[in-house]
VOBA-1610 file (N, C-alpha, C; in pm, whole numbers, padded with zeros to 5 digits, always signed):
BEGIN
Met+05722+24210-10293Met+05858+24241-10251Met+05907+24134-10153Gln+06028+24087-10173Gln+06081+23982-10088Gln+06136+24040-09958His+06098+23981-09846His+06144+24028-09716His+06275+23960-09679Gln+06357+24034-09610Gln+06484+23979-09563Gln+06465+23927-09421Glu+06521+23810-09391Glu+06510+23756-09257Glu+06587+23844-09158Thr+06538+23849-09036Thr+06604+23930-08934Thr+06725+23860-08875Gly+06741+23733-08900Gly+06855+23662-08845Gly+06856+23517-08890Arg+06967+23450-08864Arg+06978+23310-08901Arg+07101+23254-08831Ile+07091+23131-08785Ile+07209+23069-08725Ile+07254+22952-08812Asp+07383+22929-08814Asp+07443+22817-08885Asp+07537+22748-08786Val+07497+22632-08738Val+07573+22561-08636Val+07714+22532-08684Gly+07729+22493-08809Gly+07861+22464-08863Gly+07953+22585-08856Gln+07898+22702-08890Gln+07977+22824-08885Gln+08013+22861-08741Leu+07918+22844-08650Leu+07944+22875-08510Leu+08055+22787-08453Ile+08052+22658-08487Ile+08156+22566-08439Ile+08292+22605-08496Ala+08293+22641-08624Ala+08419+22680-08688Ala+08477+22806-08625Glu+08390+22900-08586Glu+08436+23025-08526Glu+08488+23004-08384Arg+08422+22917-08309Arg+08459+22897-08169Arg+08568+22793-08151Phe+08578+22702-08248Phe+08681+22597-08240Phe+08757+22591-08372Pro+08835+22694-08400Pro+08908+22697-08528Pro+08999+22576-08544Gly+08998+22521-08663Gly+09081+22404-08690Gly+09009+22273-08667Ser+08892+22277-08602Ser+08817+22153-08578Ser+08750+22107-08707Lys+08740+21977-08723Lys+08678+21922-08843Lys+08575+21817-08802Leu+08453+21835-08852Leu+08345+21741-08825Leu+08291+21687-08956Ser+08252+21563-08954Ser+08195+21503-09075Ser+08057+21564-09102Gly+08011+21547-09225Gly+07879+21595-09260Gly+07770+21532-09176Leu+07788+21402-09147Leu+07689+21332-09065Leu+07686+21388-08923Ala+07804+21417-08867Ala+07810+21472-08731Ala+07745+21610-08726Leu+07772+21692-08827Leu+07712+21825-08832Leu+07560+21817-08843Cys+07513+21725-08924Cys+07369+21706-08942Cys+07304+21667-08809Leu+07370+21578-08737Leu+07318+21534-08608Leu+07315+21649-08508Ile+07422+21727-08504Ile+07429+21841-08411Ile+07321+21943-08445Arg+07301+21968-08574Arg+07196+22064-08615Arg+07059+22018-08569Lys+07035+21887-08575Lys+06905+21835-08530Lys+06890+21846-08379Ile+06997+21811-08306Ile+06993+21818-08160Ile+06971+21962-08113Leu+07035+22057-08180Leu+07024+22197-08142Leu+06905+22266-08207His+06825+22191-08285His+06702+22243-08346His+06730+22368-08431Gln+06834+22360-08512Gln+06870+22474-08596Gln+06753+22518-08685Asp+06685+22424-08748Asp+06576+22460-08840Asp+06461+22528-08765Ala+06431+22481-08644Ala+06320+22540-08567Ala+06355+22682-08524Ile+06482+22703-08486Ile+06524+22838-08448Ile+06519+22931-08568Asn+06569+22886-08682Asn+06568+22969-08801Asn+06427+22995-08850Ser+06336+22904-08820Ser+06196+22926-08857Ser+06138+23046-08780Leu+06179+23061-08653Leu+06136+23178-08576Leu+06182+23307-08643Phe+06306+23304-08694Phe+06358+23422-08764Phe+06284+23446-08895Ala+06267+23339-08971Ala+06210+23351-09106Ala+06065+23402-09103His+05991+23370-08996His+05852+23412-08987His+05836+23548-08920Ala+05947+23618-08897Ala+05940+23751-08837Ala+06030+23848-08912Pro+06013+23858-09045Pro+06103+23944-09125Pro+06094+24090-09081Gly+06210+24150-09058Gly+06215+24291-09022Gly+06180+24321-08878Lys+06147+24220-08799Lys+06106+24244-08661Lys+06222+24226-08565Lys+06221+24304-08459Lys+06322+24291-08355Lys+06263+24335-08222Asn+06340+24313-08116Asn+06301+24352-07981Asn+06163+24297-07944Ile+06073+24381-07893Ile+05944+24332-07846Ile+05858+24281-07961Asp+05872+24338-08079Asp+05797+24287-08195Asp+05838+24143-08226Phe+05967+24115-08214Phe+06013+23978-08237Phe+05966+23885-08125Ile+05968+23935-08001Ile+05917+23857-07888Ile+05770+23821-07913Asp+05691+23917-07958Asp+05549+23892-07986Asp+05533+23785-08094Ser+05620+23790-08195Ser+05615+23691-08301Ser+05646+23552-08245Cys+05745+23544-08155Cys+05778+23415-08093Cys+05661+23363-08010Met+05597+23451-07936Met+05480+23411-07857Met+05373+23350-07947Glu+05353+23412-08063Glu+05251+23365-08156Glu+05292+23233-08221Gln+05416+23226-08268Gln+05461+23105-08337Gln+05466+22985-08242Leu+05507+23010-08119Leu+05520+22901-08022Leu+05388+22873-07951Arg+05290+22955-07979Arg+05156+22942-07918Arg+05164+22945-07766Phe+05250+23034-07715Phe+05260+23053-07571Phe+05144+23137-07521Thr+05089+23099-07408Thr+04992+23182-07338Thr+05046+23206-07198Cys+05041+23330-07153Cys+05095+23362-07021Cys+04990+23435-06938His+04941+23367-06835His+04849+23430-06741His+04932+23507-06637Val+04888+23626-06605Val+04961+23711-06511Val+04879+23732-06385Arg+04942+23707-06272Arg+04880+23733-06143Arg+04961+23839-06070Gly+04892+23939-06017Gly+04960+24047-05946Gly+05007+24159-06035Glu+04946+24171-06154Glu+04988+24276-06247Glu+04972+24414-06185Asn+04880+24428-06093Asn+04858+24557-06026Asn+04977+24598-05940His+05070+24507-05916His+05189+24540-05839His+05294+24614-05922Leu+05278+24617-06052Leu+05377+24683-06136Leu+05367+24835-06117Pro+05477+24899-06076Pro+05474+25043-06051Pro+05444+25123-06178Ala+05370+25231-06159Ala+05337+25318-06273Ala+05384+25460-06249Asp+05479+25476-06155Asp+05521+25611-06116Asp+05655+25653-06176Gly+05706+25576-06272Gly+05827+25617-06341Gly+05957+25579-06275Arg+05951+25509-06162Arg+06075+25469-06096Arg+06150+25365-06179Lys+06282+25359-06162Lys+06365+25263-06233Lys+06368+25132-06155Leu+06354+25020-06226Leu+06330+24893-06158Leu+06429+24784-06201Ile+06444+24688-06111Ile+06511+24562-06141Ile+06411+24450-06114Phe+06383+24370-06215Phe+06294+24255-06200Phe+06380+24130-06179Val+06350+24055-06074Val+06426+23933-06047Val+06330+23814-06051Ser+06371+23708-06121Ser+06283+23594-06141Ser+06356+23462-06117Asn+06278+23362-06080Asn+06332+23226-06081Asn+06361+23186-06225His+06433+23074-06242His+06480+23037-06377His+06449+22889-06401Pro+06321+22854-06419Pro+06283+22713-06420Pro+06306+22638-06550Gln+06298+22708-06664Gln+06302+22637-06791Gln+06424+22672-06876Gly+06450+22800-06892Gly+06566+22840-06969Gly+06535+22937-07081Gly+06417+22923-07144Gly+06383+23012-07254Gly+06242+23065-07246Ala+06148+22979-07207Ala+06008+23019-07204Ala+05985+23137-07111Glu+06051+23136-06994Glu+06032+23245-06901Glu+06085+23377-06955Ala+06197+23371-07027Ala+06253+23493-07084Ala+06158+23553-07188Ile+06103+23468-07275Ile+06010+23515-07377Ile+05884+23574-07314Cys+05825+23503-07219Cys+05699+23548-07159Cys+05718+23672-07073Ile+05825+23677-06995Ile+05850+23794-06911Ile+05878+23916-06997Ala+05957+23898-07102Ala+05983+24009-07194Ala+05853+24059-07257His+05764+23967-07291His+05635+24003-07351His+05551+24085-07253Val+05540+24038-07129Val+05455+24105-07030Val+05515+24237-06985Ile+05641+24234-06939Ile+05704+24355-06886Ile+05736+24453-06998Gly+05775+24399-07115Gly+05806+24486-07228Gly+05687+24568-07272His+05570+24507-07279His+05450+24582-07318His+05407+24679-07209Arg+05427+24639-07084Arg+05387+24727-06973Arg+05469+24855-06972Tyr+05596+24846-07015Tyr+05685+24961-07008Tyr+05738+25002-07146Ala+05655+24987-07246Ala+05684+25037-07381Ala+05820+24992-07433Gly+05856+24868-07404Gly+05980+24812-07457Gly+06106+24857-07387Arg+06095+24930-07276Arg+06213+24984-07207Arg+06267+24880-07108Ile+06316+24770-07163Ile+06370+24662-07080Ile+06501+24611-07139Lys+06581+24552-07052Lys+06701+24481-07096Lys+06723+24361-07005Phe+06791+24260-07061Phe+06832+24142-06987Phe+06984+24137-06980Tyr+07037+24087-06869Tyr+07176+24045-06871Tyr+07184+23921-06961Ala+07286+23913-07044Ala+07295+23800-07137Ala+07441+23764-07161Asn+07468+23633-07173Asn+07604+23592-07204Asn+07629+23601-07354Glu+07753+23581-07393Glu+07792+23604-07531Glu+07724+23508-07628Phe+07684+23390-07581Phe+07617+23295-07671Phe+07488+23354-07728Leu+07415+23430-07647Leu+07286+23483-07691Leu+07300+23592-07798Ser+07421+23636-07822Ser+07442+23738-07926Ser+07408+23685-08065Ile+07395+23551-08079Ile+07360+23495-08209Ile+07214+23526-08244Phe+07133+23564-08145Phe+06993+23597-08171Phe+06985+23746-08203Thr+07023+23779-08326Thr+07037+23919-08366Thr+06910+24002-08350Pro+06789+23949-08368Pro+06671+24034-08349Pro+06652+24083-08205Leu+06724+24020-08111Leu+06707+24055-07970Leu+06829+24125-07911Lys+06931+24150-07992Lys+07057+24203-07940Lys+07039+24333-07864Glu+06945+24416-07907Glu+06925+24545-07841Glu+06861+24531-07704Leu+06809+24413-07672Leu+06750+24389-07540Leu+06850+24331-07442Phe+06972+24306-07489Phe+07071+24239-07405Phe+07178+24335-07354Leu+07215+24317-07227Leu+07335+24380-07172Leu+07442+24273-07167Pro+07557+24297-07226Pro+07659+24191-07235Pro+07723+24159-07100Val+07717+24033-07063Val+07784+23985-06942Val+07869+23867-06983Tyr+07999+23889-06995Tyr+08089+23786-07044Tyr+08176+23734-06929Lys+08232+23616-06950Lys+08320+23557-06850Lys+08437+23649-06822His+08490+23711-06927His+08599+23807-06913His+08548+23940-06968Gln+08496+24024-06877Gln+08440+24152-06919Gln+08549+24242-06979Asn+08512+24315-07085Asn+08604+24411-07143Asn+08554+24552-07116Lys+08632+24652-07152Lys+08598+24791-07123Lys+08468+24831-07191Glu+08446+24781-07312Glu+08325+24819-07387Glu+08200+24766-07319Ser+08201+24640-07277Ser+08083+24584-07213Ser+08056+24651-07078Leu+08162+24682-07005Leu+08146+24752-06877Leu+08090+24893-06899Arg+08134+24957-07006Arg+08082+25091-07038Arg+07933+25084-07069Gln+07891+24983-07146Gln+07750+24968-07179Gln+07665+24947-07054Ile+07718+24870-06961Ile+07643+24844-06838Ile+07629+24971-06755Arg+07738+25046-06742Arg+07733+25172-06666Arg+07635+25270-06730Glu+07638+25280-06862Glu+07547+25372-06932Glu+07402+25329-06918Phe+07379+25197-06913Phe+07243+25149-06898Phe+07180+25200-06769Tyr+07255+25195-06659Tyr+07198+25233-06530Tyr+07164+25382-06522Ala+07214+25461-06616Ala+07179+25603-06620Ala+07050+25626-06698Thr+06998+25522-06764Thr+06876+25535-06842Thr+06754+25503-06757Asp+06635+25519-06816Asp+06510+25483-06747Asp+06462+25344-06786Gln+06550+25266-06848Gln+06513+25130-06883Gln+06519+25040-06761His+06439+24933-06765His+06432+24840-06653His+06514+24715-06684Leu+06570+24656-06579Leu+06655+24538-06595Leu+06581+24413-06547Ile+06591+24306-06625Ile+06533+24177-06589Ile+06649+24079-06567Ile+06652+24016-06450Ile+06763+23930-06413Ile+06712+23795-06364Phe+06786+23689-06397Phe+06765+23557-06337Phe+06886+23532-06246Pro+06875+23571-06118Pro+06993+23570-06030Pro+07055+23433-06006Ala+06981+23325-06032Ala+07040+23192-06012Ala+07154+23168-06111Gly+07145+23231-06228Gly+07251+23214-06327Gly+07248+23082-06401Ala+07157+22993-06363Ala+07143+22862-06428Ala+07001+22814-06405Thr+06955+22725-06491Thr+06818+22675-06477Thr+06806+22584-06355Ala+06683+22570-06309Ala+06655+22490-06190Ala+06693+22344-06212Tyr+06718+22273-06103Tyr+06757+22133-06107Tyr+06659+22050-06024Gln+06669+21919-06037Gln+06582+21829-05961Gln+06661+21758-05853Ser+06608+21759-05732Ser+06673+21690-05621Ser+06566+21631-05530Glu+06580+21503-05501Glu+06484+21433-05415Glu+06341+21450-05465Gly+06327+21447-05597Gly+06196+21454-05658Gly+06136+21592-05667Lys+06210+21695-05623Lys+06158+21832-05627Lys+06244+21919-05718Ile+06180+22016-05783Ile+06252+22111-05866Ile+06302+22223-05777Arg+06432+22245-05778Arg+06492+22343-05688Arg+06573+22445-05766Glu+06574+22566-05715Glu+06649+22676-05775Glu+06790+22681-05715His+06889+22710-05799His+07024+22734-05746His+07022+22860-05659Glu+07116+22866-05566Glu+07124+22985-05480Glu+07148+23109-05565Trp+07076+23214-05533Trp+07087+23337-05611Trp+07219+23410-05584His+07275+23466-05690His+07392+23552-05677His+07349+23687-05620Lys+07439+23751-05551Lys+07407+23874-05477Lys+07421+24002-05559His+07467+23993-05683His+07501+24113-05760His+07383+24209-05772Phe+07261+24156-05788Phe+07147+24245-05810Phe+07118+24331-05686Ile+07152+24281-05568Ile+07136+24361-05446Ile+07233+24479-05450Lys+07357+24451-05488Lys+07459+24555-05495Lys+07417+24668-05589Val+07372+24632-05711Val+07338+24737-05807Val+07206+24805-05771Ala+07114+24733-05706Ala+06989+24796-05662Ala+07019+24910-05566Val+07110+24885-05470Val+07146+24988-05373Val+07229+25098-05439Glu+07326+25058-05519Glu+07417+25156-05581Glu+07343+25252-05672Tyr+07246+25199-05749Tyr+07176+25283-05847Tyr+07033+25318-05805Lys+07000+25289-05679Lys+06870+25327-05622Lys+06754+25277-05708Arg+06753+25147-05733Arg+06647+25085-05811Arg+06570+24986-05724Asp+06439+25003-05718Asp+06356+24908-05644Asp+06353+24775-05718Val+06328+24668-05643Val+06334+24533-05698Val+06194+24472-05698Val+06153+24421-05815Val+06021+24359-05830Val+06039+24207-05842Pro+05983+24129-05750Pro+05998+23983-05756Pro+05899+23918-05853Leu+05948+23822-05928Leu+05867+23748-06025Leu+05883+23598-06000Tyr+05774+23525-06018Tyr+05783+23379-06012Tyr+05712+23323-06135Phe+05786+23241-06211Phe+05734+23186-06336Phe+05717+23035-06319Glu+05597+22986-06348Glu+05568+22843-06331Glu+05602+22768-06461Ala+05703+22683-06454Ala+05743+22601-06568Ala+05842+22496-06518Arg+05876+22401-06603Arg+05977+22301-06570Arg+06027+22237-06699Asn+06140+22169-06688Asn+06193+22091-06799Asn+06147+21946-06785Ser+06188+21864-06880Ser+06143+21724-06882Ser+06221+21639-06782Asp+06166+21523-06749Asp+06236+21430-06661Asp+06368+21385-06722Leu+06370+21371-06855Leu+06494+21332-06923Leu+06604+21434-06898Phe+06570+21561-06907Phe+06669+21667-06884Phe+06728+21655-06744Tyr+06640+21641-06644Tyr+06688+21633-06506Tyr+06766+21504-06482Cys+06725+21396-06548Cys+06795+21268-06533Cys+06939+21280-06584Ile+06956+21341-06701Ile+07089+21358-06758Ile+07173+21452-06672Glu+07111+21558-06623Glu+07183+21652-06537Glu+07230+21582-06410Asn+07144+21503-06348Asn+07181+21434-06225Asn+07289+21328-06250Phe+07282+21264-06368Phe+07386+21167-06403Phe+07520+21237-06418Arg+07519+21353-06481Arg+07643+21430-06498Arg+07702+21467-06362Lys+07615+21506-06269Lys+07664+21538-06135Lys+07716+21414-06063His+07651+21301-06087His+07690+21176-06021His+07831+21134-06062Ile+07862+21152-06189Ile+07996+21114-06236Ile+08095+21228-06221Arg+08046+21339-06164Arg+08130+21456-06134Arg+08196+21514-06258Ser+08121+21517-06365Ser+08171+21577-06489Ser+08160+21729-06480Lys+08266+21797-06518Lys+08265+21943-06520Lys+08203+21997-06648Val+08178+21910-06742Val+08117+21950-06870Val+07965+21937-06857Asn+07895+22046-06865Asn+07749+22044-06852Asn+07686+21999-06984Phe+07697+21868-07012Phe+07651+21821-07142Phe+07500+21821-07157Glu+07425+21846-07049Glu+07280+21856-07063Glu+07238+21983-07139Val+07333+22077-07155Val+07298+22200-07225Val+07259+22173-07370Ile+07303+22060-07426Ile+07266+22030-07563Ile+07116+22005-07577Leu+07050+21984-07463Leu+06906+21961-07465Leu+06825+22089-07448Phe+06891+22203-07428Phe+06818+22326-07402Phe+06719+22359-07514Ala+06763+22346-07639Ala+06674+22378-07750Ala+06556+22281-07754Arg+06585+22153-07731Arg+06477+22054-07726Arg+06376+22090-07619Glu+06427+22123-07500Glu+06338+22156-07389Glu+06256+22281-07419Phe+06318+22377-07484Phe+06247+22501-07518Phe+06132+22475-07614Phe+06159+22403-07721Phe+06054+22380-07821Phe+05950+22279-07772Arg+05981+22203-07669Arg+05880+22116-07607Arg+05771+22198-07538Gln+05800+22324-07510Gln+05702+22409-07442Gln+05595+22463-07538Arg+05610+22434-07667Arg+05517+22487-07767Arg+05372+22454-07728Gly+05287+22557-07733Gly+05146+22539-07704Gly+05111+22542-07556Arg+05211+22565-07470Arg+05186+22562-07326Arg+05124+22693-07275Thr+05055+22681-07163Thr+05003+22796-07091Thr+05083+22809-06961Phe+05138+22927-06937Phe+05221+22952-06821Phe+05154+23054-06728Thr+05203+23059-06606Thr+05156+23160-06511Thr+05275+23238-06458Leu+05264+23370-06465Leu+05366+23459-06411Leu+05308+23532-06291His+05373+23516-06175His+05331+23585-06053His+05419+23708-06032Ile+05356+23821-06005Ile+05429+23946-05983Ile+05404+23992-05839Gly+05512+24010-05765Gly+05499+24051-05626Gly+05511+24201-05608Gln+05493+24246-05488Gln+05504+24387-05456Gln+05651+24431-05463Pro+05676+24550-05518Pro+05815+24599-05526Pro+05878+24611-05388Val+06006+24586-05382Val+06084+24601-05259Val+06176+24721-05277Ser+06163+24818-05188Ser+06245+24939-05198Ser+06393+24904-05184Trp+06477+24971-05261Trp+06621+24949-05251Trp+06671+24982-05112Gln+06601+25068-05041Gln+06643+25106-04906Gln+06623+24991-04806Thr+06544+24890-04845Thr+06526+24773-04760Thr+06658+24701-04736Phe+06745+24703-04836Phe+06868+24624-04831Phe+06976+24699-04752Asn+06954+24708-04622Asn+07045+24782-04536Asn+07152+24691-04476His+07221+24742-04376His+07336+24670-04322His+07298+24563-04219Thr+07168+24541-04199Thr+07129+24435-04105Thr+07156+24297-04163Lys+07173+24288-04294Lys+07209+24163-04359Lys+07319+24191-04462Ser+07394+24088-04495Ser+07490+24100-04604Ser+07415+24096-04737His+07481+24135-04844His+07418+24128-04976His+07376+23985-05009Arg+07459+23889-04970Arg+07426+23748-04996Arg+07300+23709-04920Glu+07289+23753-04796Glu+07170+23721-04716Glu+07045+23787-04772Trp+07059+23911-04818Trp+06944+23978-04879Trp+06902+23908-05008Ala+07000+23859-05084Ala+06967+23786-05207Ala+06889+23659-05175Gln+06930+23589-05069Gln+06857+23469-05026Gln+06717+23505-04978Trp+06706+23619-04909Trp+06576+23665-04862Trp+06483+23693-04979Met+06537+23759-05083Met+06456+23786-05202Met+06418+23657-05272Gln+06510+23561-05278Gln+06480+23433-05341Gln+06366+23364-05268His+06370+23367-05136His+06262+23306-05057His+06131+23379-05082Arg+06135+23508-05092Arg+06016+23589-05119Arg+05955+23550-05253Val+06040+23533-05353Val+05993+23491-05486Val+05927+23354-05479Asn+05990+23261-05410Asn+05936+23125-05402Asn+05799+23121-05334Cys+05770+23222-05252Cys+05642+23227-05182Cys+05530+23289-05266Leu+05565+23350-05378Leu+05465+23423-05456Leu+05344+23339-05499Pro+05362+23215-05545Pro+05244+23139-05586Pro+05140+23124-05477Asp+05183+23123-05353Asp+05091+23111-05240Asp+05057+23247-05180Gln+05114+23353-05241Gln+05090+23489-05194Gln+05130+23506-05047Glu+05233+23433-05003Glu+05281+23444-04866Glu+05408+23531-04868Leu+05387+23662-04882Leu+05500+23753-04891Leu+05558+23778-04752Leu+05691+23766-04745Leu+05758+23781-04616Leu+05800+23926-04595Leu+05805+23966-04472Leu+05852+24098-04436Leu+05996+24090-04390Pro+06074+24200-04403Pro+06212+24196-04356Pro+06217+24165-04207Gly+06322+24097-04170Gly+06334+24069-04027Gly+06434+23960-04002
//
């Protein structure tokens, strides 16, 4: 019996939908498909017929030959509380796959990620995504409100963008404060995660050049697929810290300050130097 693929992307169709009226030559489309690794992405779909959510994540782990060592797994709560997991964002894709694999199996698939509209093209994973669009609509806001009433856990990359290189060091963008607000509002404890990974020197070089010329177009994003598939066969380490009670985030600091405090706590995880409030 022939299996049906769980998904497929067509770069030409995506361009036509997002930029109606645009016309590209066959050669240009071919080049864009290669840059965006269309065939490699579709191969992930083709080798996971009928699979979605954590089953699809497991298939990606296998196909990409990812190995993820976990440190601090004993810190994961087992008492049924609702959680928000916050992580650094060093690579762009590998951390999402590995964290979903680890946390998803620990909590029987009861996880979701905030995701922008671009990620909706990955149909096998759509049920793991909470829609976060530039212009939120009533439907997406309703889905988010309903999510917080469930016992599912949320995984967030509060930086909102992948790490950058400055003065020879890989640095994280300042974390957005939204996760502090919802942790307090919905009484969800926060679990810090630190994922060890990085992108290539070429990626950082192009990003820094773009900043140097002050371009508002983040043209390094065209390398995201390249950077992701470069991770094939890699072994990663995920550090899990002790949960922080939502009650910690009191009025002694602003939400922005608490977000920075959590970011610093995450950055200390590899050395196990966990900071106390103060």
